[in-house]
C-alpha positions as CSV (number, residue, x, y, z in Angstrom):
1,M,3.2,-23.3,31.4
2,G,6.9,-23.5,32.5
3,M,7.4,-26.1,29.8
4,R,10.8,-27.4,28.9
5,E,10.1,-29.4,25.8
6,N,9.3,-28.6,22.3
7,L,5.8,-29.1,22.7
8,L,3.0,-26.4,22.8
9,P,-0.5,-25.6,21.0
10,I,1.4,-23.4,19.0
11,A,2.0,-26.4,16.6
12,V,-1.7,-27.1,16.6
13,A,-2.3,-23.4,15.7
14,T,0.2,-23.5,13.0
15,T,-1.4,-26.8,11.6
16,V,-4.8,-25.2,11.5
17,V,-3.9,-22.0,9.9
18,G,-1.0,-23.2,8.1
19,G,-3.0,-26.3,6.8
20,I,-5.9,-24.6,5.7
21,L,-4.5,-21.6,4.4
22,F,-1.4,-22.8,2.6
23,L,-2.5,-26.4,1.4
24,T,0.6,-27.6,-0.3
25,S,4.3,-27.1,0.1
26,P,5.9,-24.9,-2.6
27,A,7.3,-28.3,-4.2
28,E,4.0,-29.9,-4.2
29,R,2.0,-26.8,-5.7
30,P,1.6,-26.4,-9.4
31,A,3.9,-23.6,-10.7
32,G,2.3,-20.2,-9.8
33,V,-0.5,-21.1,-7.6
34,T,-0.8,-19.6,-4.2
35,A,-2.9,-20.5,-1.4
36,P,-6.5,-19.7,-2.1
37,V,-8.6,-18.1,0.5
38,P,-12.3,-19.3,1.4
39,Q,-14.9,-16.9,0.5
40,Q,-17.1,-15.2,2.8
41,Q,-20.5,-16.7,2.9
42,G,-22.6,-14.8,0.2
43,A,-19.9,-13.6,-1.7
44,P,-19.9,-14.4,-5.4
45,E,-16.7,-15.9,-7.2
46,Q,-14.9,-13.9,-9.6
47,P,-14.5,-14.6,-13.3
48,P,-10.9,-15.1,-14.5
49,S,-9.2,-12.2,-15.9
50,R,-9.7,-11.6,-19.8
51,T,-7.2,-8.8,-20.0
52,A,-3.9,-9.2,-21.4
53,Q,-2.2,-7.8,-18.0
54,A,-2.2,-10.7,-15.5
55,P,-4.2,-9.8,-12.0
56,S,-1.9,-9.0,-9.3
57,T,-2.5,-9.4,-5.8
58,Q,-0.7,-6.6,-3.5
59,V,-0.1,-6.0,0.1
60,A,-1.7,-3.4,2.3
61,K,1.1,-1.2,3.7
62,Q,-1.0,-0.7,6.8
63,I,-0.5,-4.3,8.1
64,T,2.4,-4.8,10.6
65,P,5.0,-7.2,9.8
66,A,4.1,-10.7,9.2
67,I,5.7,-13.6,11.1
68,A,9.0,-14.8,9.6
69,P,8.7,-17.7,7.0
70,H,9.7,-21.1,8.3
71,S,11.8,-21.4,5.3
72,P,12.5,-19.3,2.3
73,A,10.5,-20.1,-0.9
74,A,12.9,-20.4,-3.6
75,D,10.3,-20.1,-6.3
76,G,9.1,-16.6,-4.9
77,S,5.9,-18.2,-3.4
78,A,5.1,-17.5,-0.1
79,A,6.4,-19.8,2.7
80,V,4.0,-21.3,5.6
81,G,4.4,-18.6,7.9
82,Q,3.7,-15.9,5.4
83,A,0.8,-17.8,4.0
84,A,-0.7,-17.7,7.4
85,V,-1.2,-14.1,7.0
86,T,-3.6,-14.5,4.5
87,A,-6.8,-14.8,6.5
88,P,-7.8,-15.9,10.0
89,T,-9.6,-19.3,10.5
90,P,-12.9,-19.3,9.5
91,S,-15.4,-20.2,12.5
92,K,-16.9,-23.1,10.1
93,P,-16.1,-24.2,6.7
94,P,-18.0,-22.8,3.7
95,P,-19.8,-25.5,1.9
96,A,-17.8,-27.4,-0.7
97,P,-18.8,-26.3,-4.5
98,T,-21.1,-28.8,-6.3
99,V,-20.0,-30.3,-9.6
100,A,-22.9,-28.2,-11.3
101,E,-21.2,-25.2,-10.2
102,N,-17.7,-26.0,-11.7
103,R,-16.7,-22.3,-11.5
104,P,-13.0,-21.0,-11.5
105,A,-11.7,-20.2,-8.2
106,T,-11.5,-16.6,-6.8
107,P,-8.1,-15.0,-7.1
108,A,-6.3,-15.2,-3.6
109,V,-6.4,-12.1,-1.3
110,A,-2.9,-12.0,-0.2
111,R,-1.9,-10.3,2.9
112,N,1.6,-11.5,3.1
113,H,4.1,-8.7,2.4
114,G,5.1,-8.1,-1.0
115,A,3.9,-11.6,-2.3
116,T,2.0,-11.6,-5.6
117,D,0.0,-14.0,-7.4
118,S,1.6,-15.3,-10.5
119,A,0.3,-14.5,-13.7
120,A,0.9,-18.1,-15.1
121,A,-1.7,-19.7,-12.6
122,P,-3.8,-22.2,-14.7
123,A,-7.4,-22.1,-14.2
124,A,-7.4,-25.9,-13.8
125,A,-4.7,-25.7,-11.0
126,S,-6.5,-22.8,-9.2
127,A,-9.8,-24.7,-9.2
128,M,-7.9,-28.1,-7.8
129,A,-6.5,-25.9,-5.2
130,A,-9.8,-24.4,-4.2
131,S,-11.3,-27.6,-3.9
132,R,-8.6,-28.9,-1.9
133,A,-9.1,-25.9,0.6
134,Q,-12.5,-26.9,1.0
135,E,-11.9,-30.4,1.8
136,V,-9.3,-29.3,4.3
137,L,-11.3,-26.6,5.9
138,A,-14.0,-29.5,6.2
139,Q,-11.5,-31.8,7.8
140,A,-10.3,-29.1,10.3
141,A,-13.8,-28.4,11.5
142,A,-14.6,-31.8,12.3
143,P,-12.4,-33.2,15.4
144,E,-11.4,-36.7,15.3
145,S,-12.1,-37.2,19.1
146,S,-13.2,-35.4,22.1
147,Q,-9.4,-34.6,22.7
148,Q,-8.9,-33.2,19.3
149,I,-9.6,-29.5,19.0
150,T,-9.2,-26.8,16.5
151,A,-8.1,-23.1,16.7
152,A,-11.4,-22.1,15.1
153,A,-13.4,-23.1,18.1
154,G,-11.7,-21.0,20.6
155,E,-11.6,-17.4,22.0
156,P,-8.2,-15.8,21.3
157,H,-8.6,-13.0,23.9
158,V,-9.3,-15.8,26.7
159,G,-6.4,-18.0,25.1
160,R,-4.0,-15.0,25.5
161,Q,-4.5,-15.4,29.5
162,V,-4.0,-19.1,29.3
163,Y,-0.9,-18.4,27.3
164,R,0.6,-16.9,30.2
165,K,1.4,-20.3,31.5
166,C,3.7,-20.9,28.6
167,Q,5.7,-17.7,27.8
168,A,8.0,-18.0,30.8
169,C,9.8,-20.9,29.1
170,H,8.9,-20.6,25.3
171,S,9.3,-17.9,22.6
172,L,7.4,-17.5,19.4
173,E,10.3,-16.1,17.6
174,P,11.9,-18.4,15.2
175,G,15.2,-19.9,16.6
176,K,15.1,-18.1,19.9
177,N,15.4,-20.7,22.7
178,T,15.2,-19.5,26.4
179,L,14.5,-22.2,29.0
180,G,12.6,-24.1,26.4
181,P,13.0,-24.3,22.6
182,S,11.3,-21.8,20.5
183,L,7.8,-23.2,19.4
184,A,7.9,-21.2,15.8
185,G,7.1,-23.5,13.0
186,I,6.9,-26.7,15.2
187,V,4.1,-28.2,13.2
188,G,4.9,-31.5,11.5
189,K,8.4,-31.7,12.9
190,K,9.9,-34.8,14.7
191,S,10.5,-34.2,18.4
192,A,13.6,-32.8,19.5
193,Q,14.7,-31.5,16.2
194,E,15.7,-28.2,17.2
195,P,19.4,-28.3,16.9
196,S,20.4,-25.5,19.3
197,F,18.4,-26.9,22.4
198,N,19.4,-29.7,24.8
199,F,16.4,-31.8,25.1
200,S,16.0,-34.4,27.6
201,P,16.9,-38.2,26.8
202,A,13.1,-38.9,27.1
203,M,12.3,-36.3,24.6
204,R,15.1,-37.2,22.1
205,S,14.1,-40.9,22.2
206,A,10.2,-40.3,21.8
207,N,10.5,-40.0,18.0
208,L,7.0,-38.3,17.9
209,T,5.6,-36.3,14.9
210,W,3.6,-33.3,16.4
211,D,0.6,-33.4,14.5
212,I,-2.9,-32.3,16.1
213,P,-3.9,-35.3,17.8
214,T,-0.3,-35.9,19.5
215,L,0.0,-32.3,20.4
216,D,-3.4,-32.2,21.9
217,K,-2.6,-35.3,24.1
218,Y,0.6,-33.9,25.0
219,L,-1.1,-30.7,26.3
220,L,-3.7,-32.8,28.3
221,D,-0.9,-34.9,30.2
222,P,2.8,-34.2,29.2
223,A,4.1,-36.8,31.4
224,K,2.0,-39.4,30.2
225,V,2.7,-38.8,26.4
226,V,6.5,-38.4,27.1
227,P,7.4,-40.0,30.7
228,G,10.6,-38.6,32.1
229,N,10.6,-35.4,30.1
230,R,12.0,-32.2,31.9
231,M,8.7,-30.3,31.8
232,P,7.2,-29.5,35.1
233,F,4.0,-28.2,33.7
234,P,1.1,-30.5,34.6
235,G,-1.0,-29.9,31.4
236,L,-4.1,-28.1,30.4
237,K,-6.9,-30.4,31.8
238,T,-9.9,-28.7,30.3
239,E,-10.8,-28.6,26.7
240,N,-11.7,-24.9,26.8
241,E,-8.3,-24.0,27.9
242,R,-6.7,-26.1,25.2
243,R,-9.0,-24.9,22.7
244,D,-8.7,-21.2,23.6
245,V,-4.8,-21.1,23.8
246,I,-4.9,-22.7,20.4
247,A,-7.1,-20.1,19.0
248,Y,-4.7,-17.4,20.5
249,L,-1.7,-19.0,19.2
250,A,-3.2,-19.3,15.7
251,A,-4.1,-15.5,15.7
252,N,-0.3,-14.9,17.0
253,S,0.8,-17.1,14.2
254,V,-1.1,-14.9,11.7
255,G,-0.1,-11.7,13.2
256,G,3.0,-12.0,15.3
257,G,6.5,-13.1,15.3
258,A,9.4,-11.7,13.7
259,A,9.4,-9.3,10.9
260,T,10.1,-11.1,7.6
261,G,12.9,-8.3,6.8
262,Q,12.7,-8.0,3.0
263,P,9.5,-8.4,1.1
264,A,9.3,-11.9,-0.7
265,A,8.7,-10.1,-3.9
266,A,8.8,-6.4,-5.2
267,P,5.7,-4.6,-5.8
268,Q,4.6,-3.5,-9.2
269,A,6.7,-0.5,-10.2
270,Q,3.5,1.2,-11.7
271,A,1.7,0.8,-8.7
272,Q,4.7,2.2,-6.5
273,S,5.3,5.1,-8.8
274,Q,1.9,6.7,-8.5
275,Q,1.0,6.3,-4.9
276,T,1.6,9.0,-2.4
277,P,2.0,7.0,0.8
278,I,-0.1,7.9,4.0
279,A,1.5,7.2,7.5
280,P,0.6,3.9,8.9
281,S,-2.7,3.5,10.9
282,A,-2.6,2.4,14.6
283,S,-1.7,-1.4,15.2
284,V,-4.0,-3.8,14.1
285,S,-5.0,-7.3,14.8
286,Y,-5.0,-10.0,12.3
287,I,-8.5,-11.1,13.2
288,P,-10.6,-8.3,12.2
289,D,-13.7,-7.3,13.9
290,I,-15.4,-6.5,10.7
291,R,-14.9,-7.3,6.9
292,Y,-15.9,-5.7,3.8
293,T,-15.4,-6.6,0.0
294,L,-15.9,-4.2,-2.6
295,R,-15.7,-4.4,-6.4
296,S,-15.0,-1.7,-8.8
297,G,-17.5,-1.3,-11.8
298,I,-19.7,0.8,-13.7
299,A,-23.2,1.5,-12.8
300,D,-25.9,4.3,-13.9
301,G,-23.2,5.4,-16.4
302,R,-20.4,6.3,-13.7
303,M,-17.7,4.4,-12.0
304,V,-18.5,3.1,-8.5
305,F,-17.7,0.7,-5.8
306,L,-20.1,-2.1,-5.7
307,G,-20.9,-4.1,-2.4
308,V,-19.9,-7.8,-2.6
309,G,-21.6,-10.2,0.0
310,G,-23.6,-10.0,3.2
311,A,-25.8,-6.9,3.8
312,I,-24.1,-4.6,1.1
313,E,-24.3,-7.2,-1.7
314,G,-25.0,-5.1,-5.0
315,Q,-25.1,-1.9,-3.0
316,I,-23.4,1.2,-5.2
317,N,-21.0,3.0,-3.1
318,P,-22.4,1.2,0.2
319,V,-22.3,2.7,3.6
320,L,-19.7,0.9,5.6
321,S,-19.8,1.1,9.2
322,A,-17.6,0.1,12.3
323,A,-17.3,1.2,16.1
324,E,-14.4,3.3,17.3
325,G,-11.4,0.8,18.0
326,Q,-12.6,-2.0,16.0
327,V,-10.3,-3.5,13.2
328,V,-11.5,-3.2,9.9
329,Q,-10.7,-5.4,6.8
330,I,-11.5,-4.1,3.2
331,T,-11.0,-6.2,0.2
332,L,-11.3,-4.5,-3.1
333,L,-11.6,-6.5,-6.3
334,N,-11.2,-5.2,-9.7
335,G,-14.2,-5.7,-11.6
336,E,-13.4,-4.0,-15.0
337,G,-9.9,-3.8,-15.7
338,A,-9.1,-0.1,-15.0
339,E,-6.4,1.1,-12.1
340,H,-8.1,1.6,-8.9
341,D,-7.3,1.9,-5.1
342,I,-9.3,2.7,-2.0
343,V,-8.5,5.3,0.5
344,F,-9.8,6.0,4.1
345,P,-8.1,9.6,4.6
346,N,-9.5,10.1,8.2
347,Q,-8.0,6.8,9.2
348,D,-4.7,7.1,7.6
349,T,-5.2,4.2,5.4
350,R,-4.8,3.7,1.7
351,S,-4.4,0.4,-0.3
352,P,-2.1,-0.3,-3.0
353,R,-3.4,0.3,-6.6
354,I,-4.5,-2.8,-8.6
355,T,-4.9,-2.9,-12.4
356,G,-6.4,-5.7,-14.5
357,R,-9.7,-7.4,-14.1
358,G,-9.5,-10.0,-11.3
359,A,-6.8,-8.3,-9.3
360,S,-7.6,-7.9,-5.7
361,T,-5.7,-6.2,-2.7
362,T,-6.7,-6.3,1.1
363,I,-6.0,-3.7,3.8
364,A,-6.6,-3.8,7.6
365,F,-6.7,-0.8,9.8
366,R,-8.1,0.1,13.2
367,A,-10.9,2.8,13.3
368,T,-9.3,5.2,15.6
369,L,-11.6,8.2,15.1
370,A,-15.3,8.4,15.6
371,G,-17.5,10.3,13.0
372,D,-18.9,10.4,9.6
373,F,-16.3,10.2,7.0
374,V,-15.8,9.2,3.5
375,Y,-13.7,6.5,1.5
376,F,-12.9,7.0,-2.2
377,C,-10.6,6.0,-5.2
378,D,-7.6,8.2,-5.4
379,V,-6.8,7.5,-8.9
380,P,-7.1,11.0,-10.7
381,G,-10.6,11.7,-11.9
382,H,-12.1,8.5,-10.4
383,R,-13.5,10.3,-7.1
384,L,-15.2,12.8,-9.3
385,A,-16.5,10.1,-11.5
386,G,-18.4,8.8,-8.9
387,M,-16.2,6.4,-6.8
388,E,-16.9,7.7,-3.3
389,G,-18.9,6.4,-0.4
390,K,-19.4,6.8,3.4
391,F,-17.6,5.4,6.4
392,L,-19.5,5.9,9.7
393,V,-17.7,5.2,12.9
394,T,-19.6,5.2,16.1
395,P,-17.9,6.2,19.4
396,R,-16.3,3.8,21.5
397,P,-18.8,2.8,24.4
398,P,-17.7,3.9,27.8
399,A,-15.0,1.4,29.3
400,Q,-15.9,-1.1,31.7
401,T,-14.6,-0.7,35.2
402,L,-11.6,-2.5,36.0
403,V,-12.0,-4.7,38.7
404,E,-8.9,-5.1,40.8
405,A,-8.1,-7.9,43.3
406,N,-6.3,-6.5,46.0
407,I,-3.3,-8.7,46.6
408,S,-1.3,-6.8,48.8
409,H,-0.7,-8.0,52.2
410,E,-1.5,-5.4,55.1
411,P,1.7,-4.8,57.0
412,G,-0.2,-4.8,60.2
413,E,-1.2,-8.4,60.1
414,V,1.5,-9.9,62.1
415,P,0.9,-12.7,64.8
416,P,1.4,-11.7,68.4
417,P,4.6,-12.6,70.0
418,I,5.0,-16.3,71.0
419,G,5.9,-15.3,74.7
420,D,7.5,-17.9,77.2
421,R,6.1,-21.3,76.3
422,P,8.1,-24.7,75.6
423,P,8.3,-26.0,72.2
424,Q,5.4,-27.5,70.5
425,T,4.3,-28.5,67.1
426,V,3.0,-25.8,65.0
427,R,0.6,-26.5,61.9
428,V,1.2,-23.9,59.0
429,D,-1.3,-24.2,56.1
430,L,-0.3,-22.7,52.9
431,M,-2.5,-22.5,49.8
432,T,-1.0,-21.5,46.4
433,V,-3.2,-19.4,44.4
434,E,-3.0,-18.1,40.9
435,L,-5.0,-14.7,40.2
436,E,-5.2,-11.5,38.5
437,G,-4.4,-8.7,40.9
438,R,-4.0,-4.9,41.2
439,L,-0.3,-3.9,40.2
440,A,-0.9,-0.1,39.9
441,E,-3.8,2.2,39.4
442,G,-5.6,0.8,36.2
443,T,-3.1,-2.0,36.0
444,T,-3.3,-5.7,36.9
445,F,-1.0,-8.5,36.6
446,G,-1.1,-12.2,36.8
447,Y,0.2,-13.0,40.2
448,W,1.1,-16.2,41.9
449,T,0.6,-16.3,45.7
450,F,0.6,-18.0,49.0
451,N,-2.9,-17.5,50.3
452,G,-3.7,-15.0,47.9
453,K,-1.6,-12.0,49.0
454,V,1.7,-10.7,48.3
455,P,3.9,-11.5,50.5
456,G,2.4,-14.8,52.0
457,P,1.4,-15.0,55.5
458,F,3.8,-14.0,58.2
459,V,4.8,-17.4,60.1
460,R,5.7,-17.2,63.8
461,V,7.2,-19.9,65.8
462,R,10.0,-20.4,68.6
463,V,13.3,-22.2,68.4
464,G,12.8,-25.7,69.0
465,D,9.2,-25.8,67.6
466,T,8.4,-28.7,65.1
467,V,6.8,-26.8,62.0
468,D,4.2,-29.1,60.3
469,V,3.9,-27.6,56.9
470,H,0.7,-28.5,54.8
471,L,0.9,-27.0,51.1
472,K,-2.3,-27.3,48.8
473,N,-2.2,-26.0,45.2
474,S,-5.6,-24.6,44.1
475,A,-7.5,-26.6,41.5
476,D,-7.5,-23.5,39.4
477,S,-3.7,-23.1,39.3
478,A,-2.1,-23.9,36.1
479,M,1.5,-24.5,37.5
480,I,3.1,-26.8,40.1
481,H,4.0,-25.1,43.0
482,S,6.2,-25.7,46.3
483,V,7.8,-24.2,49.2
484,D,11.1,-23.6,50.4
485,F,11.7,-22.4,54.0
486,H,15.3,-21.0,54.6
487,A,14.5,-21.8,58.5
488,A,14.5,-25.3,57.7
489,T,17.4,-27.7,57.6
490,G,16.8,-30.6,55.0
491,P,16.8,-31.1,51.0
492,G,15.4,-27.7,49.4
493,G,14.2,-26.5,52.6
494,G,11.0,-28.6,52.1
495,A,10.8,-27.9,48.2
496,A,12.1,-31.5,47.4
497,A,9.0,-32.8,49.5
498,T,6.3,-30.3,48.1
499,Q,6.2,-30.0,44.4
500,V,2.4,-30.0,44.3
501,E,0.3,-30.4,41.1
502,P,-3.0,-28.2,40.8
503,G,-5.6,-29.8,43.3
504,G,-3.3,-31.6,45.3
505,G,-1.5,-31.4,48.5
506,K,1.6,-32.3,50.3
507,A,3.0,-32.0,53.8
508,F,6.4,-32.2,55.7
509,K,8.0,-31.2,59.0
510,F,10.9,-29.5,60.3
511,K,12.4,-28.4,63.5
512,A,13.3,-24.6,63.8
513,L,16.7,-25.1,65.1
514,V,18.2,-21.6,64.8
515,P,16.3,-18.4,65.7
516,G,16.2,-15.4,63.2
517,L,13.9,-13.9,60.6
518,Y,14.0,-16.1,57.3
519,V,12.4,-16.1,53.7
520,Y,10.3,-18.7,52.4
521,H,9.6,-18.9,48.7
522,C,8.2,-21.3,45.9
523,A,11.2,-23.3,44.6
524,T,9.5,-24.9,41.4
525,P,11.6,-24.2,38.3
526,M,11.9,-21.7,37.0
527,V,12.3,-20.7,40.6
528,A,13.0,-16.8,39.7
529,H,9.8,-16.7,37.8
530,H,7.8,-18.1,40.7
531,I,9.2,-15.5,43.1
532,A,8.9,-12.6,40.6
533,N,5.3,-13.4,40.3
534,G,4.9,-13.3,44.2
535,M,5.6,-16.3,45.8
536,Y,7.5,-15.2,49.0
537,G,7.2,-14.7,52.7
538,L,8.8,-14.3,56.0
539,I,8.9,-16.7,58.8
540,L,10.2,-15.6,62.4
541,V,11.8,-18.0,64.8
542,E,12.0,-16.3,67.9
543,P,14.7,-17.0,70.5
544,E,13.7,-18.7,73.8
545,G,11.9,-15.9,75.7
546,G,11.2,-14.1,72.4
547,L,12.2,-10.6,71.3
548,P,12.0,-7.4,73.5
549,P,8.4,-6.0,73.6
550,V,7.7,-3.1,71.3
551,D,4.5,-1.1,70.7
552,K,3.9,-1.7,67.0
553,E,5.2,-4.5,64.6
554,F,5.0,-4.4,60.9
555,Y,5.7,-6.9,57.8
556,V,7.2,-5.5,54.9
557,M,8.9,-7.2,51.7
558,Q,10.5,-5.8,48.7
559,G,10.1,-7.4,45.1
560,E,10.3,-6.9,41.5
561,I,7.9,-7.3,38.7
562,Y,8.9,-8.0,35.2
563,T,6.1,-7.0,32.7
564,D,6.4,-6.8,28.9
565,A,4.8,-3.5,28.7
566,A,6.7,-0.6,30.2
567,F,6.1,0.8,33.6
568,G,2.8,2.6,33.9
569,Q,0.9,1.1,31.0
570,R,-2.8,0.4,31.8
571,G,-4.7,-2.7,31.6
572,S,-3.8,-6.6,32.1
573,Q,0.1,-6.7,31.9
574,E,1.9,-10.0,30.8
575,F,4.9,-11.3,32.2
576,S,8.2,-11.1,30.5
577,V,10.9,-14.0,30.9
578,E,13.4,-12.2,28.9
579,K,13.3,-9.1,31.0
580,L,13.4,-11.4,34.0
581,L,16.6,-13.1,32.8
582,N,18.2,-9.9,31.8
583,E,17.2,-8.3,35.4
584,R,15.4,-5.4,33.9
585,P,12.3,-5.1,36.1
586,E,9.5,-2.7,35.1
587,Y,8.2,-2.5,38.7
588,F,9.8,-2.4,42.0
589,V,7.2,-3.1,44.9
590,F,6.7,-3.2,48.6
591,N,4.2,-5.9,49.3
592,G,3.2,-6.8,46.1
593,S,2.0,-3.6,44.4
594,V,2.4,0.1,43.4
595,G,0.9,2.0,46.3
596,A,0.5,-1.1,48.6
597,L,2.1,0.8,51.6
598,S,1.1,4.2,50.8
599,K,-2.3,4.5,49.4
600,L,-3.8,1.2,50.4
601,H,-2.4,0.2,53.6
602,P,-0.1,2.7,55.1
603,L,1.7,2.0,58.1
604,N,0.3,3.9,61.3
605,A,1.6,4.9,64.8
606,K,1.6,7.3,67.5
607,V,4.2,9.7,68.8
608,G,6.2,8.0,71.5
609,E,5.5,4.2,70.4
610,T,8.2,2.0,69.5
611,V,8.2,0.4,65.9
612,R,9.5,-2.9,64.8
613,L,9.9,-3.6,61.0
614,F,10.3,-7.1,59.8
615,F,11.7,-6.6,56.3
616,G,12.7,-9.0,53.6
617,V,13.6,-9.0,49.9
618,G,11.7,-11.6,47.8
619,G,13.5,-10.5,44.8
620,P,14.5,-12.4,42.9
621,N,17.5,-10.3,41.8
622,Y,17.9,-6.9,43.4
623,T,19.5,-6.2,46.7
624,S,17.8,-3.4,48.9
625,S,19.5,-0.5,50.7
626,F,16.4,-0.2,53.1
627,H,15.9,3.2,54.7
628,V,13.1,5.1,56.4
629,I,13.5,8.9,55.4
630,G,13.2,10.8,58.6
631,E,14.4,8.1,61.0
632,I,17.2,6.4,62.5
633,F,17.2,2.8,63.1
634,D,17.9,2.4,67.1
635,R,18.5,-1.1,66.9
636,V,19.1,-3.5,63.7
637,Y,19.3,-7.2,63.6
638,T,21.5,-7.6,60.5
639,F,20.6,-10.2,58.1
640,G,17.7,-11.4,60.3
641,G,20.0,-13.0,62.9
642,V,18.9,-12.5,66.6
643,L,21.7,-14.6,68.2
644,S,24.0,-11.7,68.3
645,D,23.4,-8.3,69.8
646,P,21.5,-5.9,67.3
647,L,23.7,-3.2,65.8
648,R,22.6,0.6,67.0
649,G,22.1,3.8,65.4
650,L,22.2,2.9,61.6
651,Q,20.6,4.9,58.8
652,T,20.4,2.4,56.0
653,V,20.7,-1.4,56.1
654,L,21.8,-3.6,53.2
655,V,19.2,-6.6,52.6
656,P,20.0,-9.3,49.7
657,A,17.6,-10.9,47.9
658,G,16.7,-13.8,49.7
659,G,17.4,-12.0,52.8
660,A,15.8,-10.3,55.8
661,V,16.3,-7.6,58.6
662,I,14.7,-6.6,61.7
663,T,15.0,-2.9,62.5
664,E,13.4,-1.0,65.5
665,F,12.9,2.7,66.4
666,K,11.0,5.1,68.4
667,V,8.9,7.7,66.6
668,D,9.3,11.1,68.4
669,V,7.7,13.5,66.0
670,P,4.4,13.4,64.0
671,G,4.3,13.4,60.2
672,N,4.9,10.8,57.2
673,Y,8.3,8.8,57.3
674,I,9.1,7.5,53.8
675,L,10.1,3.7,53.4
676,V,12.5,3.4,50.6
677,D,15.1,1.5,48.7
678,H,17.9,4.2,48.8
679,A,18.7,3.1,45.2
680,L,16.1,6.0,44.7
681,S,15.5,5.6,41.3
682,R,13.4,2.5,42.2
683,A,10.8,4.9,44.0
684,E,10.0,6.3,40.4
685,R,9.2,2.5,39.7
686,G,6.5,2.1,42.6
687,L,9.1,1.6,45.6
688,V,7.4,3.6,48.2
689,G,5.7,3.2,51.7
690,I,4.6,5.6,54.2
691,L,4.6,5.3,58.0
692,H,2.0,7.8,59.2
693,V,2.7,9.0,62.8
694,E,0.0,11.1,64.6
695,G,0.4,13.0,67.9
696,E,1.7,16.4,69.6
697,P,4.6,18.3,68.2
698,N,7.8,18.0,69.7
699,P,9.7,21.2,68.7
700,E,12.8,20.3,71.1
701,I,13.6,17.4,68.5
702,F,12.1,19.0,65.4
703,D,10.9,22.5,64.8
704,G,9.9,23.5,61.4
705,K,7.0,23.8,59.3
706,V,6.2,20.8,56.9
707,E,5.1,22.3,53.4
708,L,2.4,20.7,51.6
709,G,3.5,18.7,48.3
710,S,6.8,18.2,49.6
711,G,6.3,14.4,49.4
712,H,6.8,14.0,53.2
């Protein structure tokens, strides 16, 4: 969102997850009581342990590290960040228990690393905590107003896309401030309390507490809630966006963040000594796709797993099923006191061992292999005694075809020369559009564009013209956008007059005083982010009388893409502000994407034609050593200046970020001529273009057999 203040839906998410799953602070909680987990509908509650050994709730080894606790729990109980790992927020609250039921609470199924339930938890305290859980769940599911929303109502996968608007300025890691403060653990805090971040005076004096209603109002209209704050983000105007981003951040608060480091409590020595570790399974989500609960027990004179709840209720060694790629959560309850575990060998997953009636453990894993498999108890003799069932994984359905919007500007789309005419007013219409577009084969990225293309439209005027710029920001945009013309003389090159909110529009005029080739770009903070996402283009101010005529003109710009995932990863890619600030792009591109000028839109010319390249560097960080392999530039207007005579006979020309150049040459020999930045490692990250020249061979200039596969 480009947010600069200590506000975001993460607070809402943490409130929902932390408030529901971790009801009281360690100081308020009765000794030894941990956060109870609401049971799934249809799952019976378990009687308290009657054995001398206290029940223990152990941790699945396969689950990736939980978010770091916001504060260490001195008494050994889980901190808020850990308690959030216990279970994802349910879509609706289970019914509160009636007085007639008056049953003890089910032992908590912990998924925070190494944390265990205390053996000293009194039944009354557990029942009180369970009752409080039902109350809070009911409160969380009932919004106070149309503006107050909960994480349970949203769709995390949609919220992940919405969160792209936030991640440029905010980290979810505790204590990690970037352009904005860290949003980890914000819930319940007073505004402007992050000690290592310099808040605006408006935020420091706001004296707000970030509860759910306040956060939701702030997300709707930050400037209205805290007038004068520095955040350029205009707000999330739709309830769906706010609901979905909260759902995503709730899931992230459960499964993401920094690793906790050392576990909160050491696992039981007995369980550790008797287990043979299995390699961790593939990464899992903390919102499982399917859940099963099993209880150990005796049936038909043998040891078995008994299904608990839902379609498997009461079944002996029930058949469990999932689809390939789904995340499966298994909760194992100890029903008779003997030592047990559960193993899915074909999925490289096992649980810790649990001993004592009422003890429990929960594991989560991704079903990576399709087929008919088994699960069993791996305690010696138990599998032979009857504790074995089937686990069926259906194959993954065929992948849907990825629709890739082509955002790459065709290099031949250049307006015709101005010709010999007097100065006049030229209207330029720009629309800022945010869209998911093709970055590479099978890979997309969230671009921010002028007129839906990267680079934006090629603008052509003559010296003395009045340029009438009209900038509109699409109503679907999430960000404020603007435009800065390097050809303009005035505040911000026009950016000071064109900070446009989504759905709005602004205009300004400037006189083209100096001829040359200039860059224009968005100049809304963080400016580098807007440029890196594709918001740049070129404007040519022709000298009086224009440039000398040529046969072909092409428009090419170089840029950098900063994705969180490494170069070559498929799917939708997230922007990485950390890599941007460290100047470590994953992609270098001509005209916005890998293959834009080689596969999608190669340049084309014929033998004997003169070619002019309008070349610019959007950046935002790297200088280009622009070179066309196999050609020599006949004329070069260095740095885009046309007032001086061009240089002649150059091989490579240096173009800084935010700079441009005009090169001209005649093509004498047919073949492919490769456009590169002669920092050639960048070609391995996508920076390649092709000028394809057709015509008759010219052995007087070049006589040789072109080998297939040579790359030329």
